[in-house]
BARONU-833799 format. One record per residue (C-alpha): residue in three letters; x, y, z. Coordinates in pm, whole numbers, plus 32768, in hexadecimal, padded with zeros to 4 digits. Layout:
// BARONU-833799
ALAXYZ;...
This chain:
// BARONU-833799
MET7FCE8006802D;PHE807481607FBC;GLU819480F07EBD;ASN812D82137DC4;LEU813083167EBD;SER826382977FAF;GLU834782757E88;LYS830483CC7DD1;LEU832184617F2F;GLN846283C07F87;ARG84E9845D7E29;VAL849685C37E9A;PHE853E858A7FF5;LYS86A784D77F46;ASN86A786267E20;LEU868586F47F70;ARG87A9865E8019;GLY8864865C7ED0;GLU883287EF7EBA;GLY895B88098016;LYS886E89198073;LEU871E897780A2;THR86828AC27FF8;ALA85348B6D7FC0;GLU85698B197E59;ASN85C589A87E71;MET84BB89797FB2;GLU83C989CD7EB4;GLU83F289287DAD;ALA83FB87F77EB7;LEU829288607F11;ARG822A88697DB5;GLU82A487217D7F;ILE81EC86997ED6;ARG80C687577E69;VAL80BD866F7D0E;ALA80EF85097DA8;LEU7FE685877E8A;LEU7EC485B67DB1;GLU7F6D84967CDC;ALA7F2083B27DE2;ASP7DC884197DE2;VAL7DDA84FC7F25;HIS7C9885EA7F39;PHE7CE687367EB8;ARG7C8C87C9800F;VAL7D9886FD80C7;VAL7EBC87467FD2;LYS7E7488A0801D;GLN7E7488B78196;LEU7F9987AD819A;ILE8075889180C2;ALA802089B7817D;ASN807B894482B5;VAL81C388AA821E;LYS821689EF818E;GLU81D78AB782B1;LYS827289ED837F;ALA83BD8985829E;MET84088AD48208;GLY84698B42833D;GLU85D38BD8836E;GLU85F48ABD84AF;VAL85FB89D983B1;LEU86768A3C82A8;THR87AC8A9D832D;ALA87A789628405;LEU88CB886383DC;SER87E5873E8367;PRO86F987F882C1;THR8676870481DA;GLN8632860E833A;GLN855A874083BD;VAL847D8767827D;VAL844C85E182B9;LYS83E7860183E6;ILE82DB87378379;VAL8236866A8269;ARG821C8539836D;ASP819F85E3849C;GLU80A2869183B4;LEU8037853C8302;ILE7FF284C8844C;LYS7F07860684AE;ILE7E4B859E8352;LEU7E15846083BE;GLY7DC28440851B;THR7EC684B585E2;HIS7E6E838A86B7;GLN7E248226867E;SER7C7D825486F4;LYS7BF080CE87AC;LEU7A8F8074877C;ARG79D380ED88B0;PHE78FF7FF9896B;ALA77B7802A8A46;ASN77A5803B8BB7;GLU76C57F168BA4;PRO76FB7DF78AC9;PRO76647D9489A6;THR774A7E8688DF;ALA76857EE88799;ILE77A17F51865C;LEU76B37F7A853A;ILE779E7F0183BD;VAL77067FEB82AE;GLY777B803C8165;LEU775480347FDA;GLN76EC7EDB7F39;GLY781F7E3A7EDB;SER79017F0E7FDB;GLY793E7DDB80AE;LYS789B7DF381CC;THR780D7C928202;THR79A57C1681F1;SER79F47D3282E0;THR78F77CC983CB;GLY799B7B6883DA;LYS7B087BF683FD;LEU7A9F7D1384F6;ALA79DF7BF885F3;ARG7B147AF485B4;HIS7BFC7C43861D;LEU7B527C7C871D;SER7B247B108799;LYS7C8B7B0887BE;THR7CAB7C138892;GLY7BAE7BB28994;HIS7A517C07891D;SER79367B1388E4;PRO78717B96879B;LEU77517B308703;MET76FC7B7185A4;VAL75DF7B9584D2;SER75887C128384;VAL74407CED8338;ASP746F7CF981D3;VAL72F47C4E8193;TYR73137CC68006;ARG744F7C097F5B;PRO74477AD77F2C;ALA752279DC8047;ALA75A97B1980DF;ARG754B7A6B8226;GLN75CE792881C3;GLN771079BC8167;LEU77697A1E82BF;SER76EB79218364;VAL780278678263;LEU78EA792C8303;GLY788A78F3843C;ARG7896779A842F;ASP7A1F77A88395;LEU7A6F789584BE;LYS79C777E485BB;LEU78F6790885F8;PRO7760791F8669;VAL768C7993856F;TYR754879D985E1;ALA7465794884A3;GLY72F4798F84DC;ALA71E179288448;PRO722078EB82E8;ASP70D779CB82A3;GLU71227ACB832A;LYS71017C23828D;ASP71307D208376;PRO72AE7DA183C7;LEU72407E46851D;GLU71BA7D05858D;LEU72A97C308539;ALA73B87D3185F0;ARG72E17D35870E;SER73057BBF8703;ALA74567B8286F1;ARG74857C808841;ARG73967BC68908;GLU74447A4E887A;ALA75B17B1C88EA;VAL751A7B888A60;GLN74B57A2E8A87;THR75FC798F8A15;GLY76F87A9F8AC9;ARG774E7B248989;ASP77FE7C5B89D1;LEU77DD7CF78865;VAL76FD7CEF8733;LEU77697D4385E3;VAL76177DA584F7;ASP76A17D778370;THR758A7E7682C2;ALA74FA7E558171;GLY759D7F2E806B;ARG75617FA37EF4;LEU76197FF87DEA;HIS75DC81777E22;ILE751D82697F5C;ASP73A7824E7F5D;ASP72E482C58063;GLN7238815480CA;LEU738480F08109;MET73C8821181D3;GLU729281F38297;GLU72D0807C82EA;LEU741A80C38384;GLN73878201843A;ARG7289811184FC;LEU73CE80128558;LYS7448813E85B7;GLU733281C286A8;HIS72CF805E871E;LEU74377FA1874A;ASN74D480D687DD;PRO762D80A3875B;THR777A812887F2;GLU781780CB8680;ILE777E80F4853A;LEU78BA80D8846B;PHE78C08105830A;VAL796C800481DF;ALA7A1780D680B4;ASP7AAB80227FD9;ALA7BFF809C7F88;MET7C16806C7E14;THR7B1D81427DC4;GLY7BE682697E26;GLN7B5183DD7E6D;ASP79E8831A7E4B;ALA7A0F82627F72;VAL7A7183AC801C;LYS792A84407F80;SER785B831D7FD7;ALA78C7832E8178;ASP7872848381A7;GLU7700845280DE;PHE76BF834681E6;HIS77828417831F;LYS764885218281;ARG756184778293;LEU758B838A83AC;GLY76D983AE84AB;ILE77FC82ED8468;THR78F582D08559;GLY79DE822384A4;VAL7A6D81698365;ILE7AD380288327;LEU7B99804881D8;THR7BC77EF98111;LYS7CCF7E758004;MET7DE17F52805A;ASP7EAC7E62802D;GLY7E4E7EB47EC6;ASP7E6E80117E9B;ALA7FD1808B7E3D;ARG7F2782137E7D;GLY7EC282147FAC;GLY7DC783887F60;ALA7C8A82F48002;ALA7D24829E8147;LEU7DCF83E2813F;SER7CB884AE8145;ILE7B6D83D381D5;ARG7BCC84AC8343;THR7BF186058297;VAL7AA4860381DC;THR79EF851182B6;GLY7A6085A083E8;GLN7A32842A846F;PRO7B978371849B;LEU7C00823783B0;LYS7BFD810184F6;TYR7C317FD68412;ILE7CEA7F7A82E1;GLY7CCC7E508216;THR7E077DA2819A;GLY7D7D7C8680E6;GLU7CB37B7D80A4;LYS7CF77A8081A9;MET7C2B7A998328;ASP7D337B3083D1;ALA7D9F7C2982F0;ILE7D197D78838B;GLU7DC27E068468;PRO7DAC7F84856F;PHE7DC580DE849C;HIS7F1581568541;PRO7F5C829D84B8;ASP80C382D78524;ARG811F81A784B8;THR806A81CF8327;ALA81148347833C;SER827B826C8377;ARG825A81918253;ILE81C282678143;LEU830B8326819F;GLY83DF81D1816E;MET842A81C782E5;GLY838A807B8320;ASP82667FF38435;VAL83517F46850C;LEU82577F408613;SER81497E9F854A;PHE82247D6584DD;ILE82767D618666;GLU81037D5086B9;LYS80CC7C2285A0;VAL81ED7B7885EE;GLU81A17B578780;GLU800C7B2F86DB;ASN80737A058601;ILE81FA79488652;ASP82067876876F;GLN831178DA888E;LYS8353778788F0;GLN838A770F8794;ALA848278578731;GLU8547781988AB;GLU859176B9880F;MET85B6771586AD;GLN86CE77F0873E;ARG878D76B887FA;LYS8776762686E4;LEU8841774B85E9;ILE894277828715;GLU8967761486DF;ASN896D75A08594;GLU882C74DB85AA;PHE877C759A84C6;THR86F0747183E1;LEU85EB74A2829D;ASP84C2742183A1;ASP854A75A28434;PHE8530763A82EA;ARG83E175D38276;ASN8349763183F2;GLN8408779783B0;ILE838377D68297;LYS8214776E830A;GLN8213783A840A;LEU828E799B8364;LYS813B79338282;LYS8087797983A7;LEU80ED7ABB839F;GLY80377B098284;PRO80877B878128;LEU81FA7B8C8128;GLU82087CBA801B;SER81317D568130;ILE82157CF38244;LEU834E7D848178;GLY82967ED88157;MET82A37ED582F3;MET84257EC882B1;PRO84C98033829F;GLN854E807D815B;VAL86B4810681BA;GLY880E806A81D3;ILE88157EDA8188;LEU86677ED8815F;LYS866B802D8066;ASP860E7EF87F24;LEU85127E657FDD;LYS840A7F247F3F;ASN848F7E387DDC;VAL84517D117E7E;LYS83497C497DF5;VAL82E17B1C7E8F;ASP827579DD7E12;GLU817A793E7EC6;ASN816177EA7E01;GLU82EF77E17E15;ILE82D077AF7FC3;SER819E76BA7F83;ARG82B376057EA2;ILE83B475D67F96;VAL82BB754580A8;ALA8238743A7F8B;ILE83C974017F5A;ILE843073CE80BB;ASP82D872F78112;SER834572087FF4;MET847471AD80A5;THR849570AC81B7;PRO850C70F98331;HIS863170808300;GLU8680715A81F1;ARG85DE72958283;ALA86A3726A83A1;ASN87E3724E82FD;HIS87F872CC8188;MET895F724B8125;ILE88D2711180DC;VAL87E7719D7FBD;ASN88B371107E90;GLY883271027D23;SER87286FE37D35;ARG8689706D7E45;ARG868471A57DDC;ARG85C671247C9F;ARG84D0704D7D8B;ILE848871AB7E6B;ALA844872797D36;LYS8359717F7CB6;GLY82AC71597DDB;SER828172CA7E17;GLY81F572FD7CF4;THR837874087C5D;SER84C173BE7B88;VAL85F173487C35;GLN867174A97BCB;ASP8577753B7CC2;VAL85F674367DCE;ASN875B749A7DA7;ASN8723763C7DF2;LEU866575D67F48;LEU878275067FBF;LYS8857765A7F39;GLN87A177437FD3;TYR8758769E8123;ALA88A4764B8117;GLN890577A880C9;ALA87DB78038209;ARG888F771482DE;LYS89E777CC82E9;MET894E790F82EB;MET885C78C3841C;LYS8970785A84CE;THR8A3F79988448;PHE89057A4984E1;SER890D79B3863B;GLY8A7C7A038661;GLY8A177B838635;PHE8A9D7C1084F6;MET893D7C148448;GLY89347D6B83C8;LYS8A707D1B82FC;LYS89BB7BBE823B;LEU883D7C3E8217;GLY888E7CCD80E9;LYS89297BBB804A;LEU882A7A5E80CB;LYS877679FB7F82;LEU864F796A7FD2;PRO8575788B7EB7;PHE844C793E7ED9;LEU84DF7AA37ED5;GLU85277B537DA2;GLN85B37CA87D47;GLN853D7D4D7C37;
């Protein structure tokens, strides 16, 4: 996400550093380039105007122009202004004093409301809540069934109601009664959508709001639609009073205009972003971390949180011991890859790394997810003895492994070569030379563009 904007802004700052000395003239040129970069990223013109004016006021002062590292100060000013536009601080969900809390999920048809309801329910269940989902979309064929299927896959409850129930309000009320009776502290209400905003839709949502008294009305917007998403969010807010936004498909939006515009235009915060198709691909929105990613500074805090959530601490400690004692086998190599996949799409993970030093070329790295599956298949086709001692894998064994995994002998050879390299490199990491060696490590599923 934000790839295009990030690349252009980093180029602006690189050009500024190349000037040697910051002057009013080259600062004006930099501001023009920043303005163009933001507009090309589909950021709302009002937001661009506000940001440029604020940056200009702070960056053109004598204190910045004569500073020892003026470009760094300009970067800091731009980052601070981006954070202001994005929301200053993380906006968390509000919960009712007496459960169950009702949360309305609203938006236009096709924006991803039902999937976002499931993702949010899963996320909240992982943070100590016990959600109950209900679909009150009585118009779209199989809409309620779709949520039931998601609930079954997630192993989370969905209130189905009577198949012939046609009253959205009665469905929502019944779901809330069910939540009270079963001790659920949250009711997530997946509402109906339309291809456009109309009075019938708004009247229905208004009734739900009046009778459920939700603490949150979350508007689901498709980031790929850019300023159309911002416009729809604004209209929903004016007519319904939304309390926040879930922006979906952020992983496919290289521009980021909707994310940068939505708070200024609607006055309501961006609360969650969808970062992929899988049900765990949703994360709370952090303005400061997002601003850092846009400027190529990475998002190490989010990376650490993902690792803590998905990686087993005992397994990690055991792996460290094996590395130190040179016991890192192909079984361990496979397990490490599987653990890495738990963190989500690897390109998204690489995007969290700061684009500096030995990591500066990570933005050019493309991940071949199919190659990861081939590696696992090859290792799974080996015997336990072969996985424990790769040195015994001779020519005939390689042919058998290739046939068993549906790959070629060359694929097996490449894997063994990469494993030997990774084993040697990881042993070096454990000795404290990680910084020097990381840039030389080449894994088969990472391809430099």
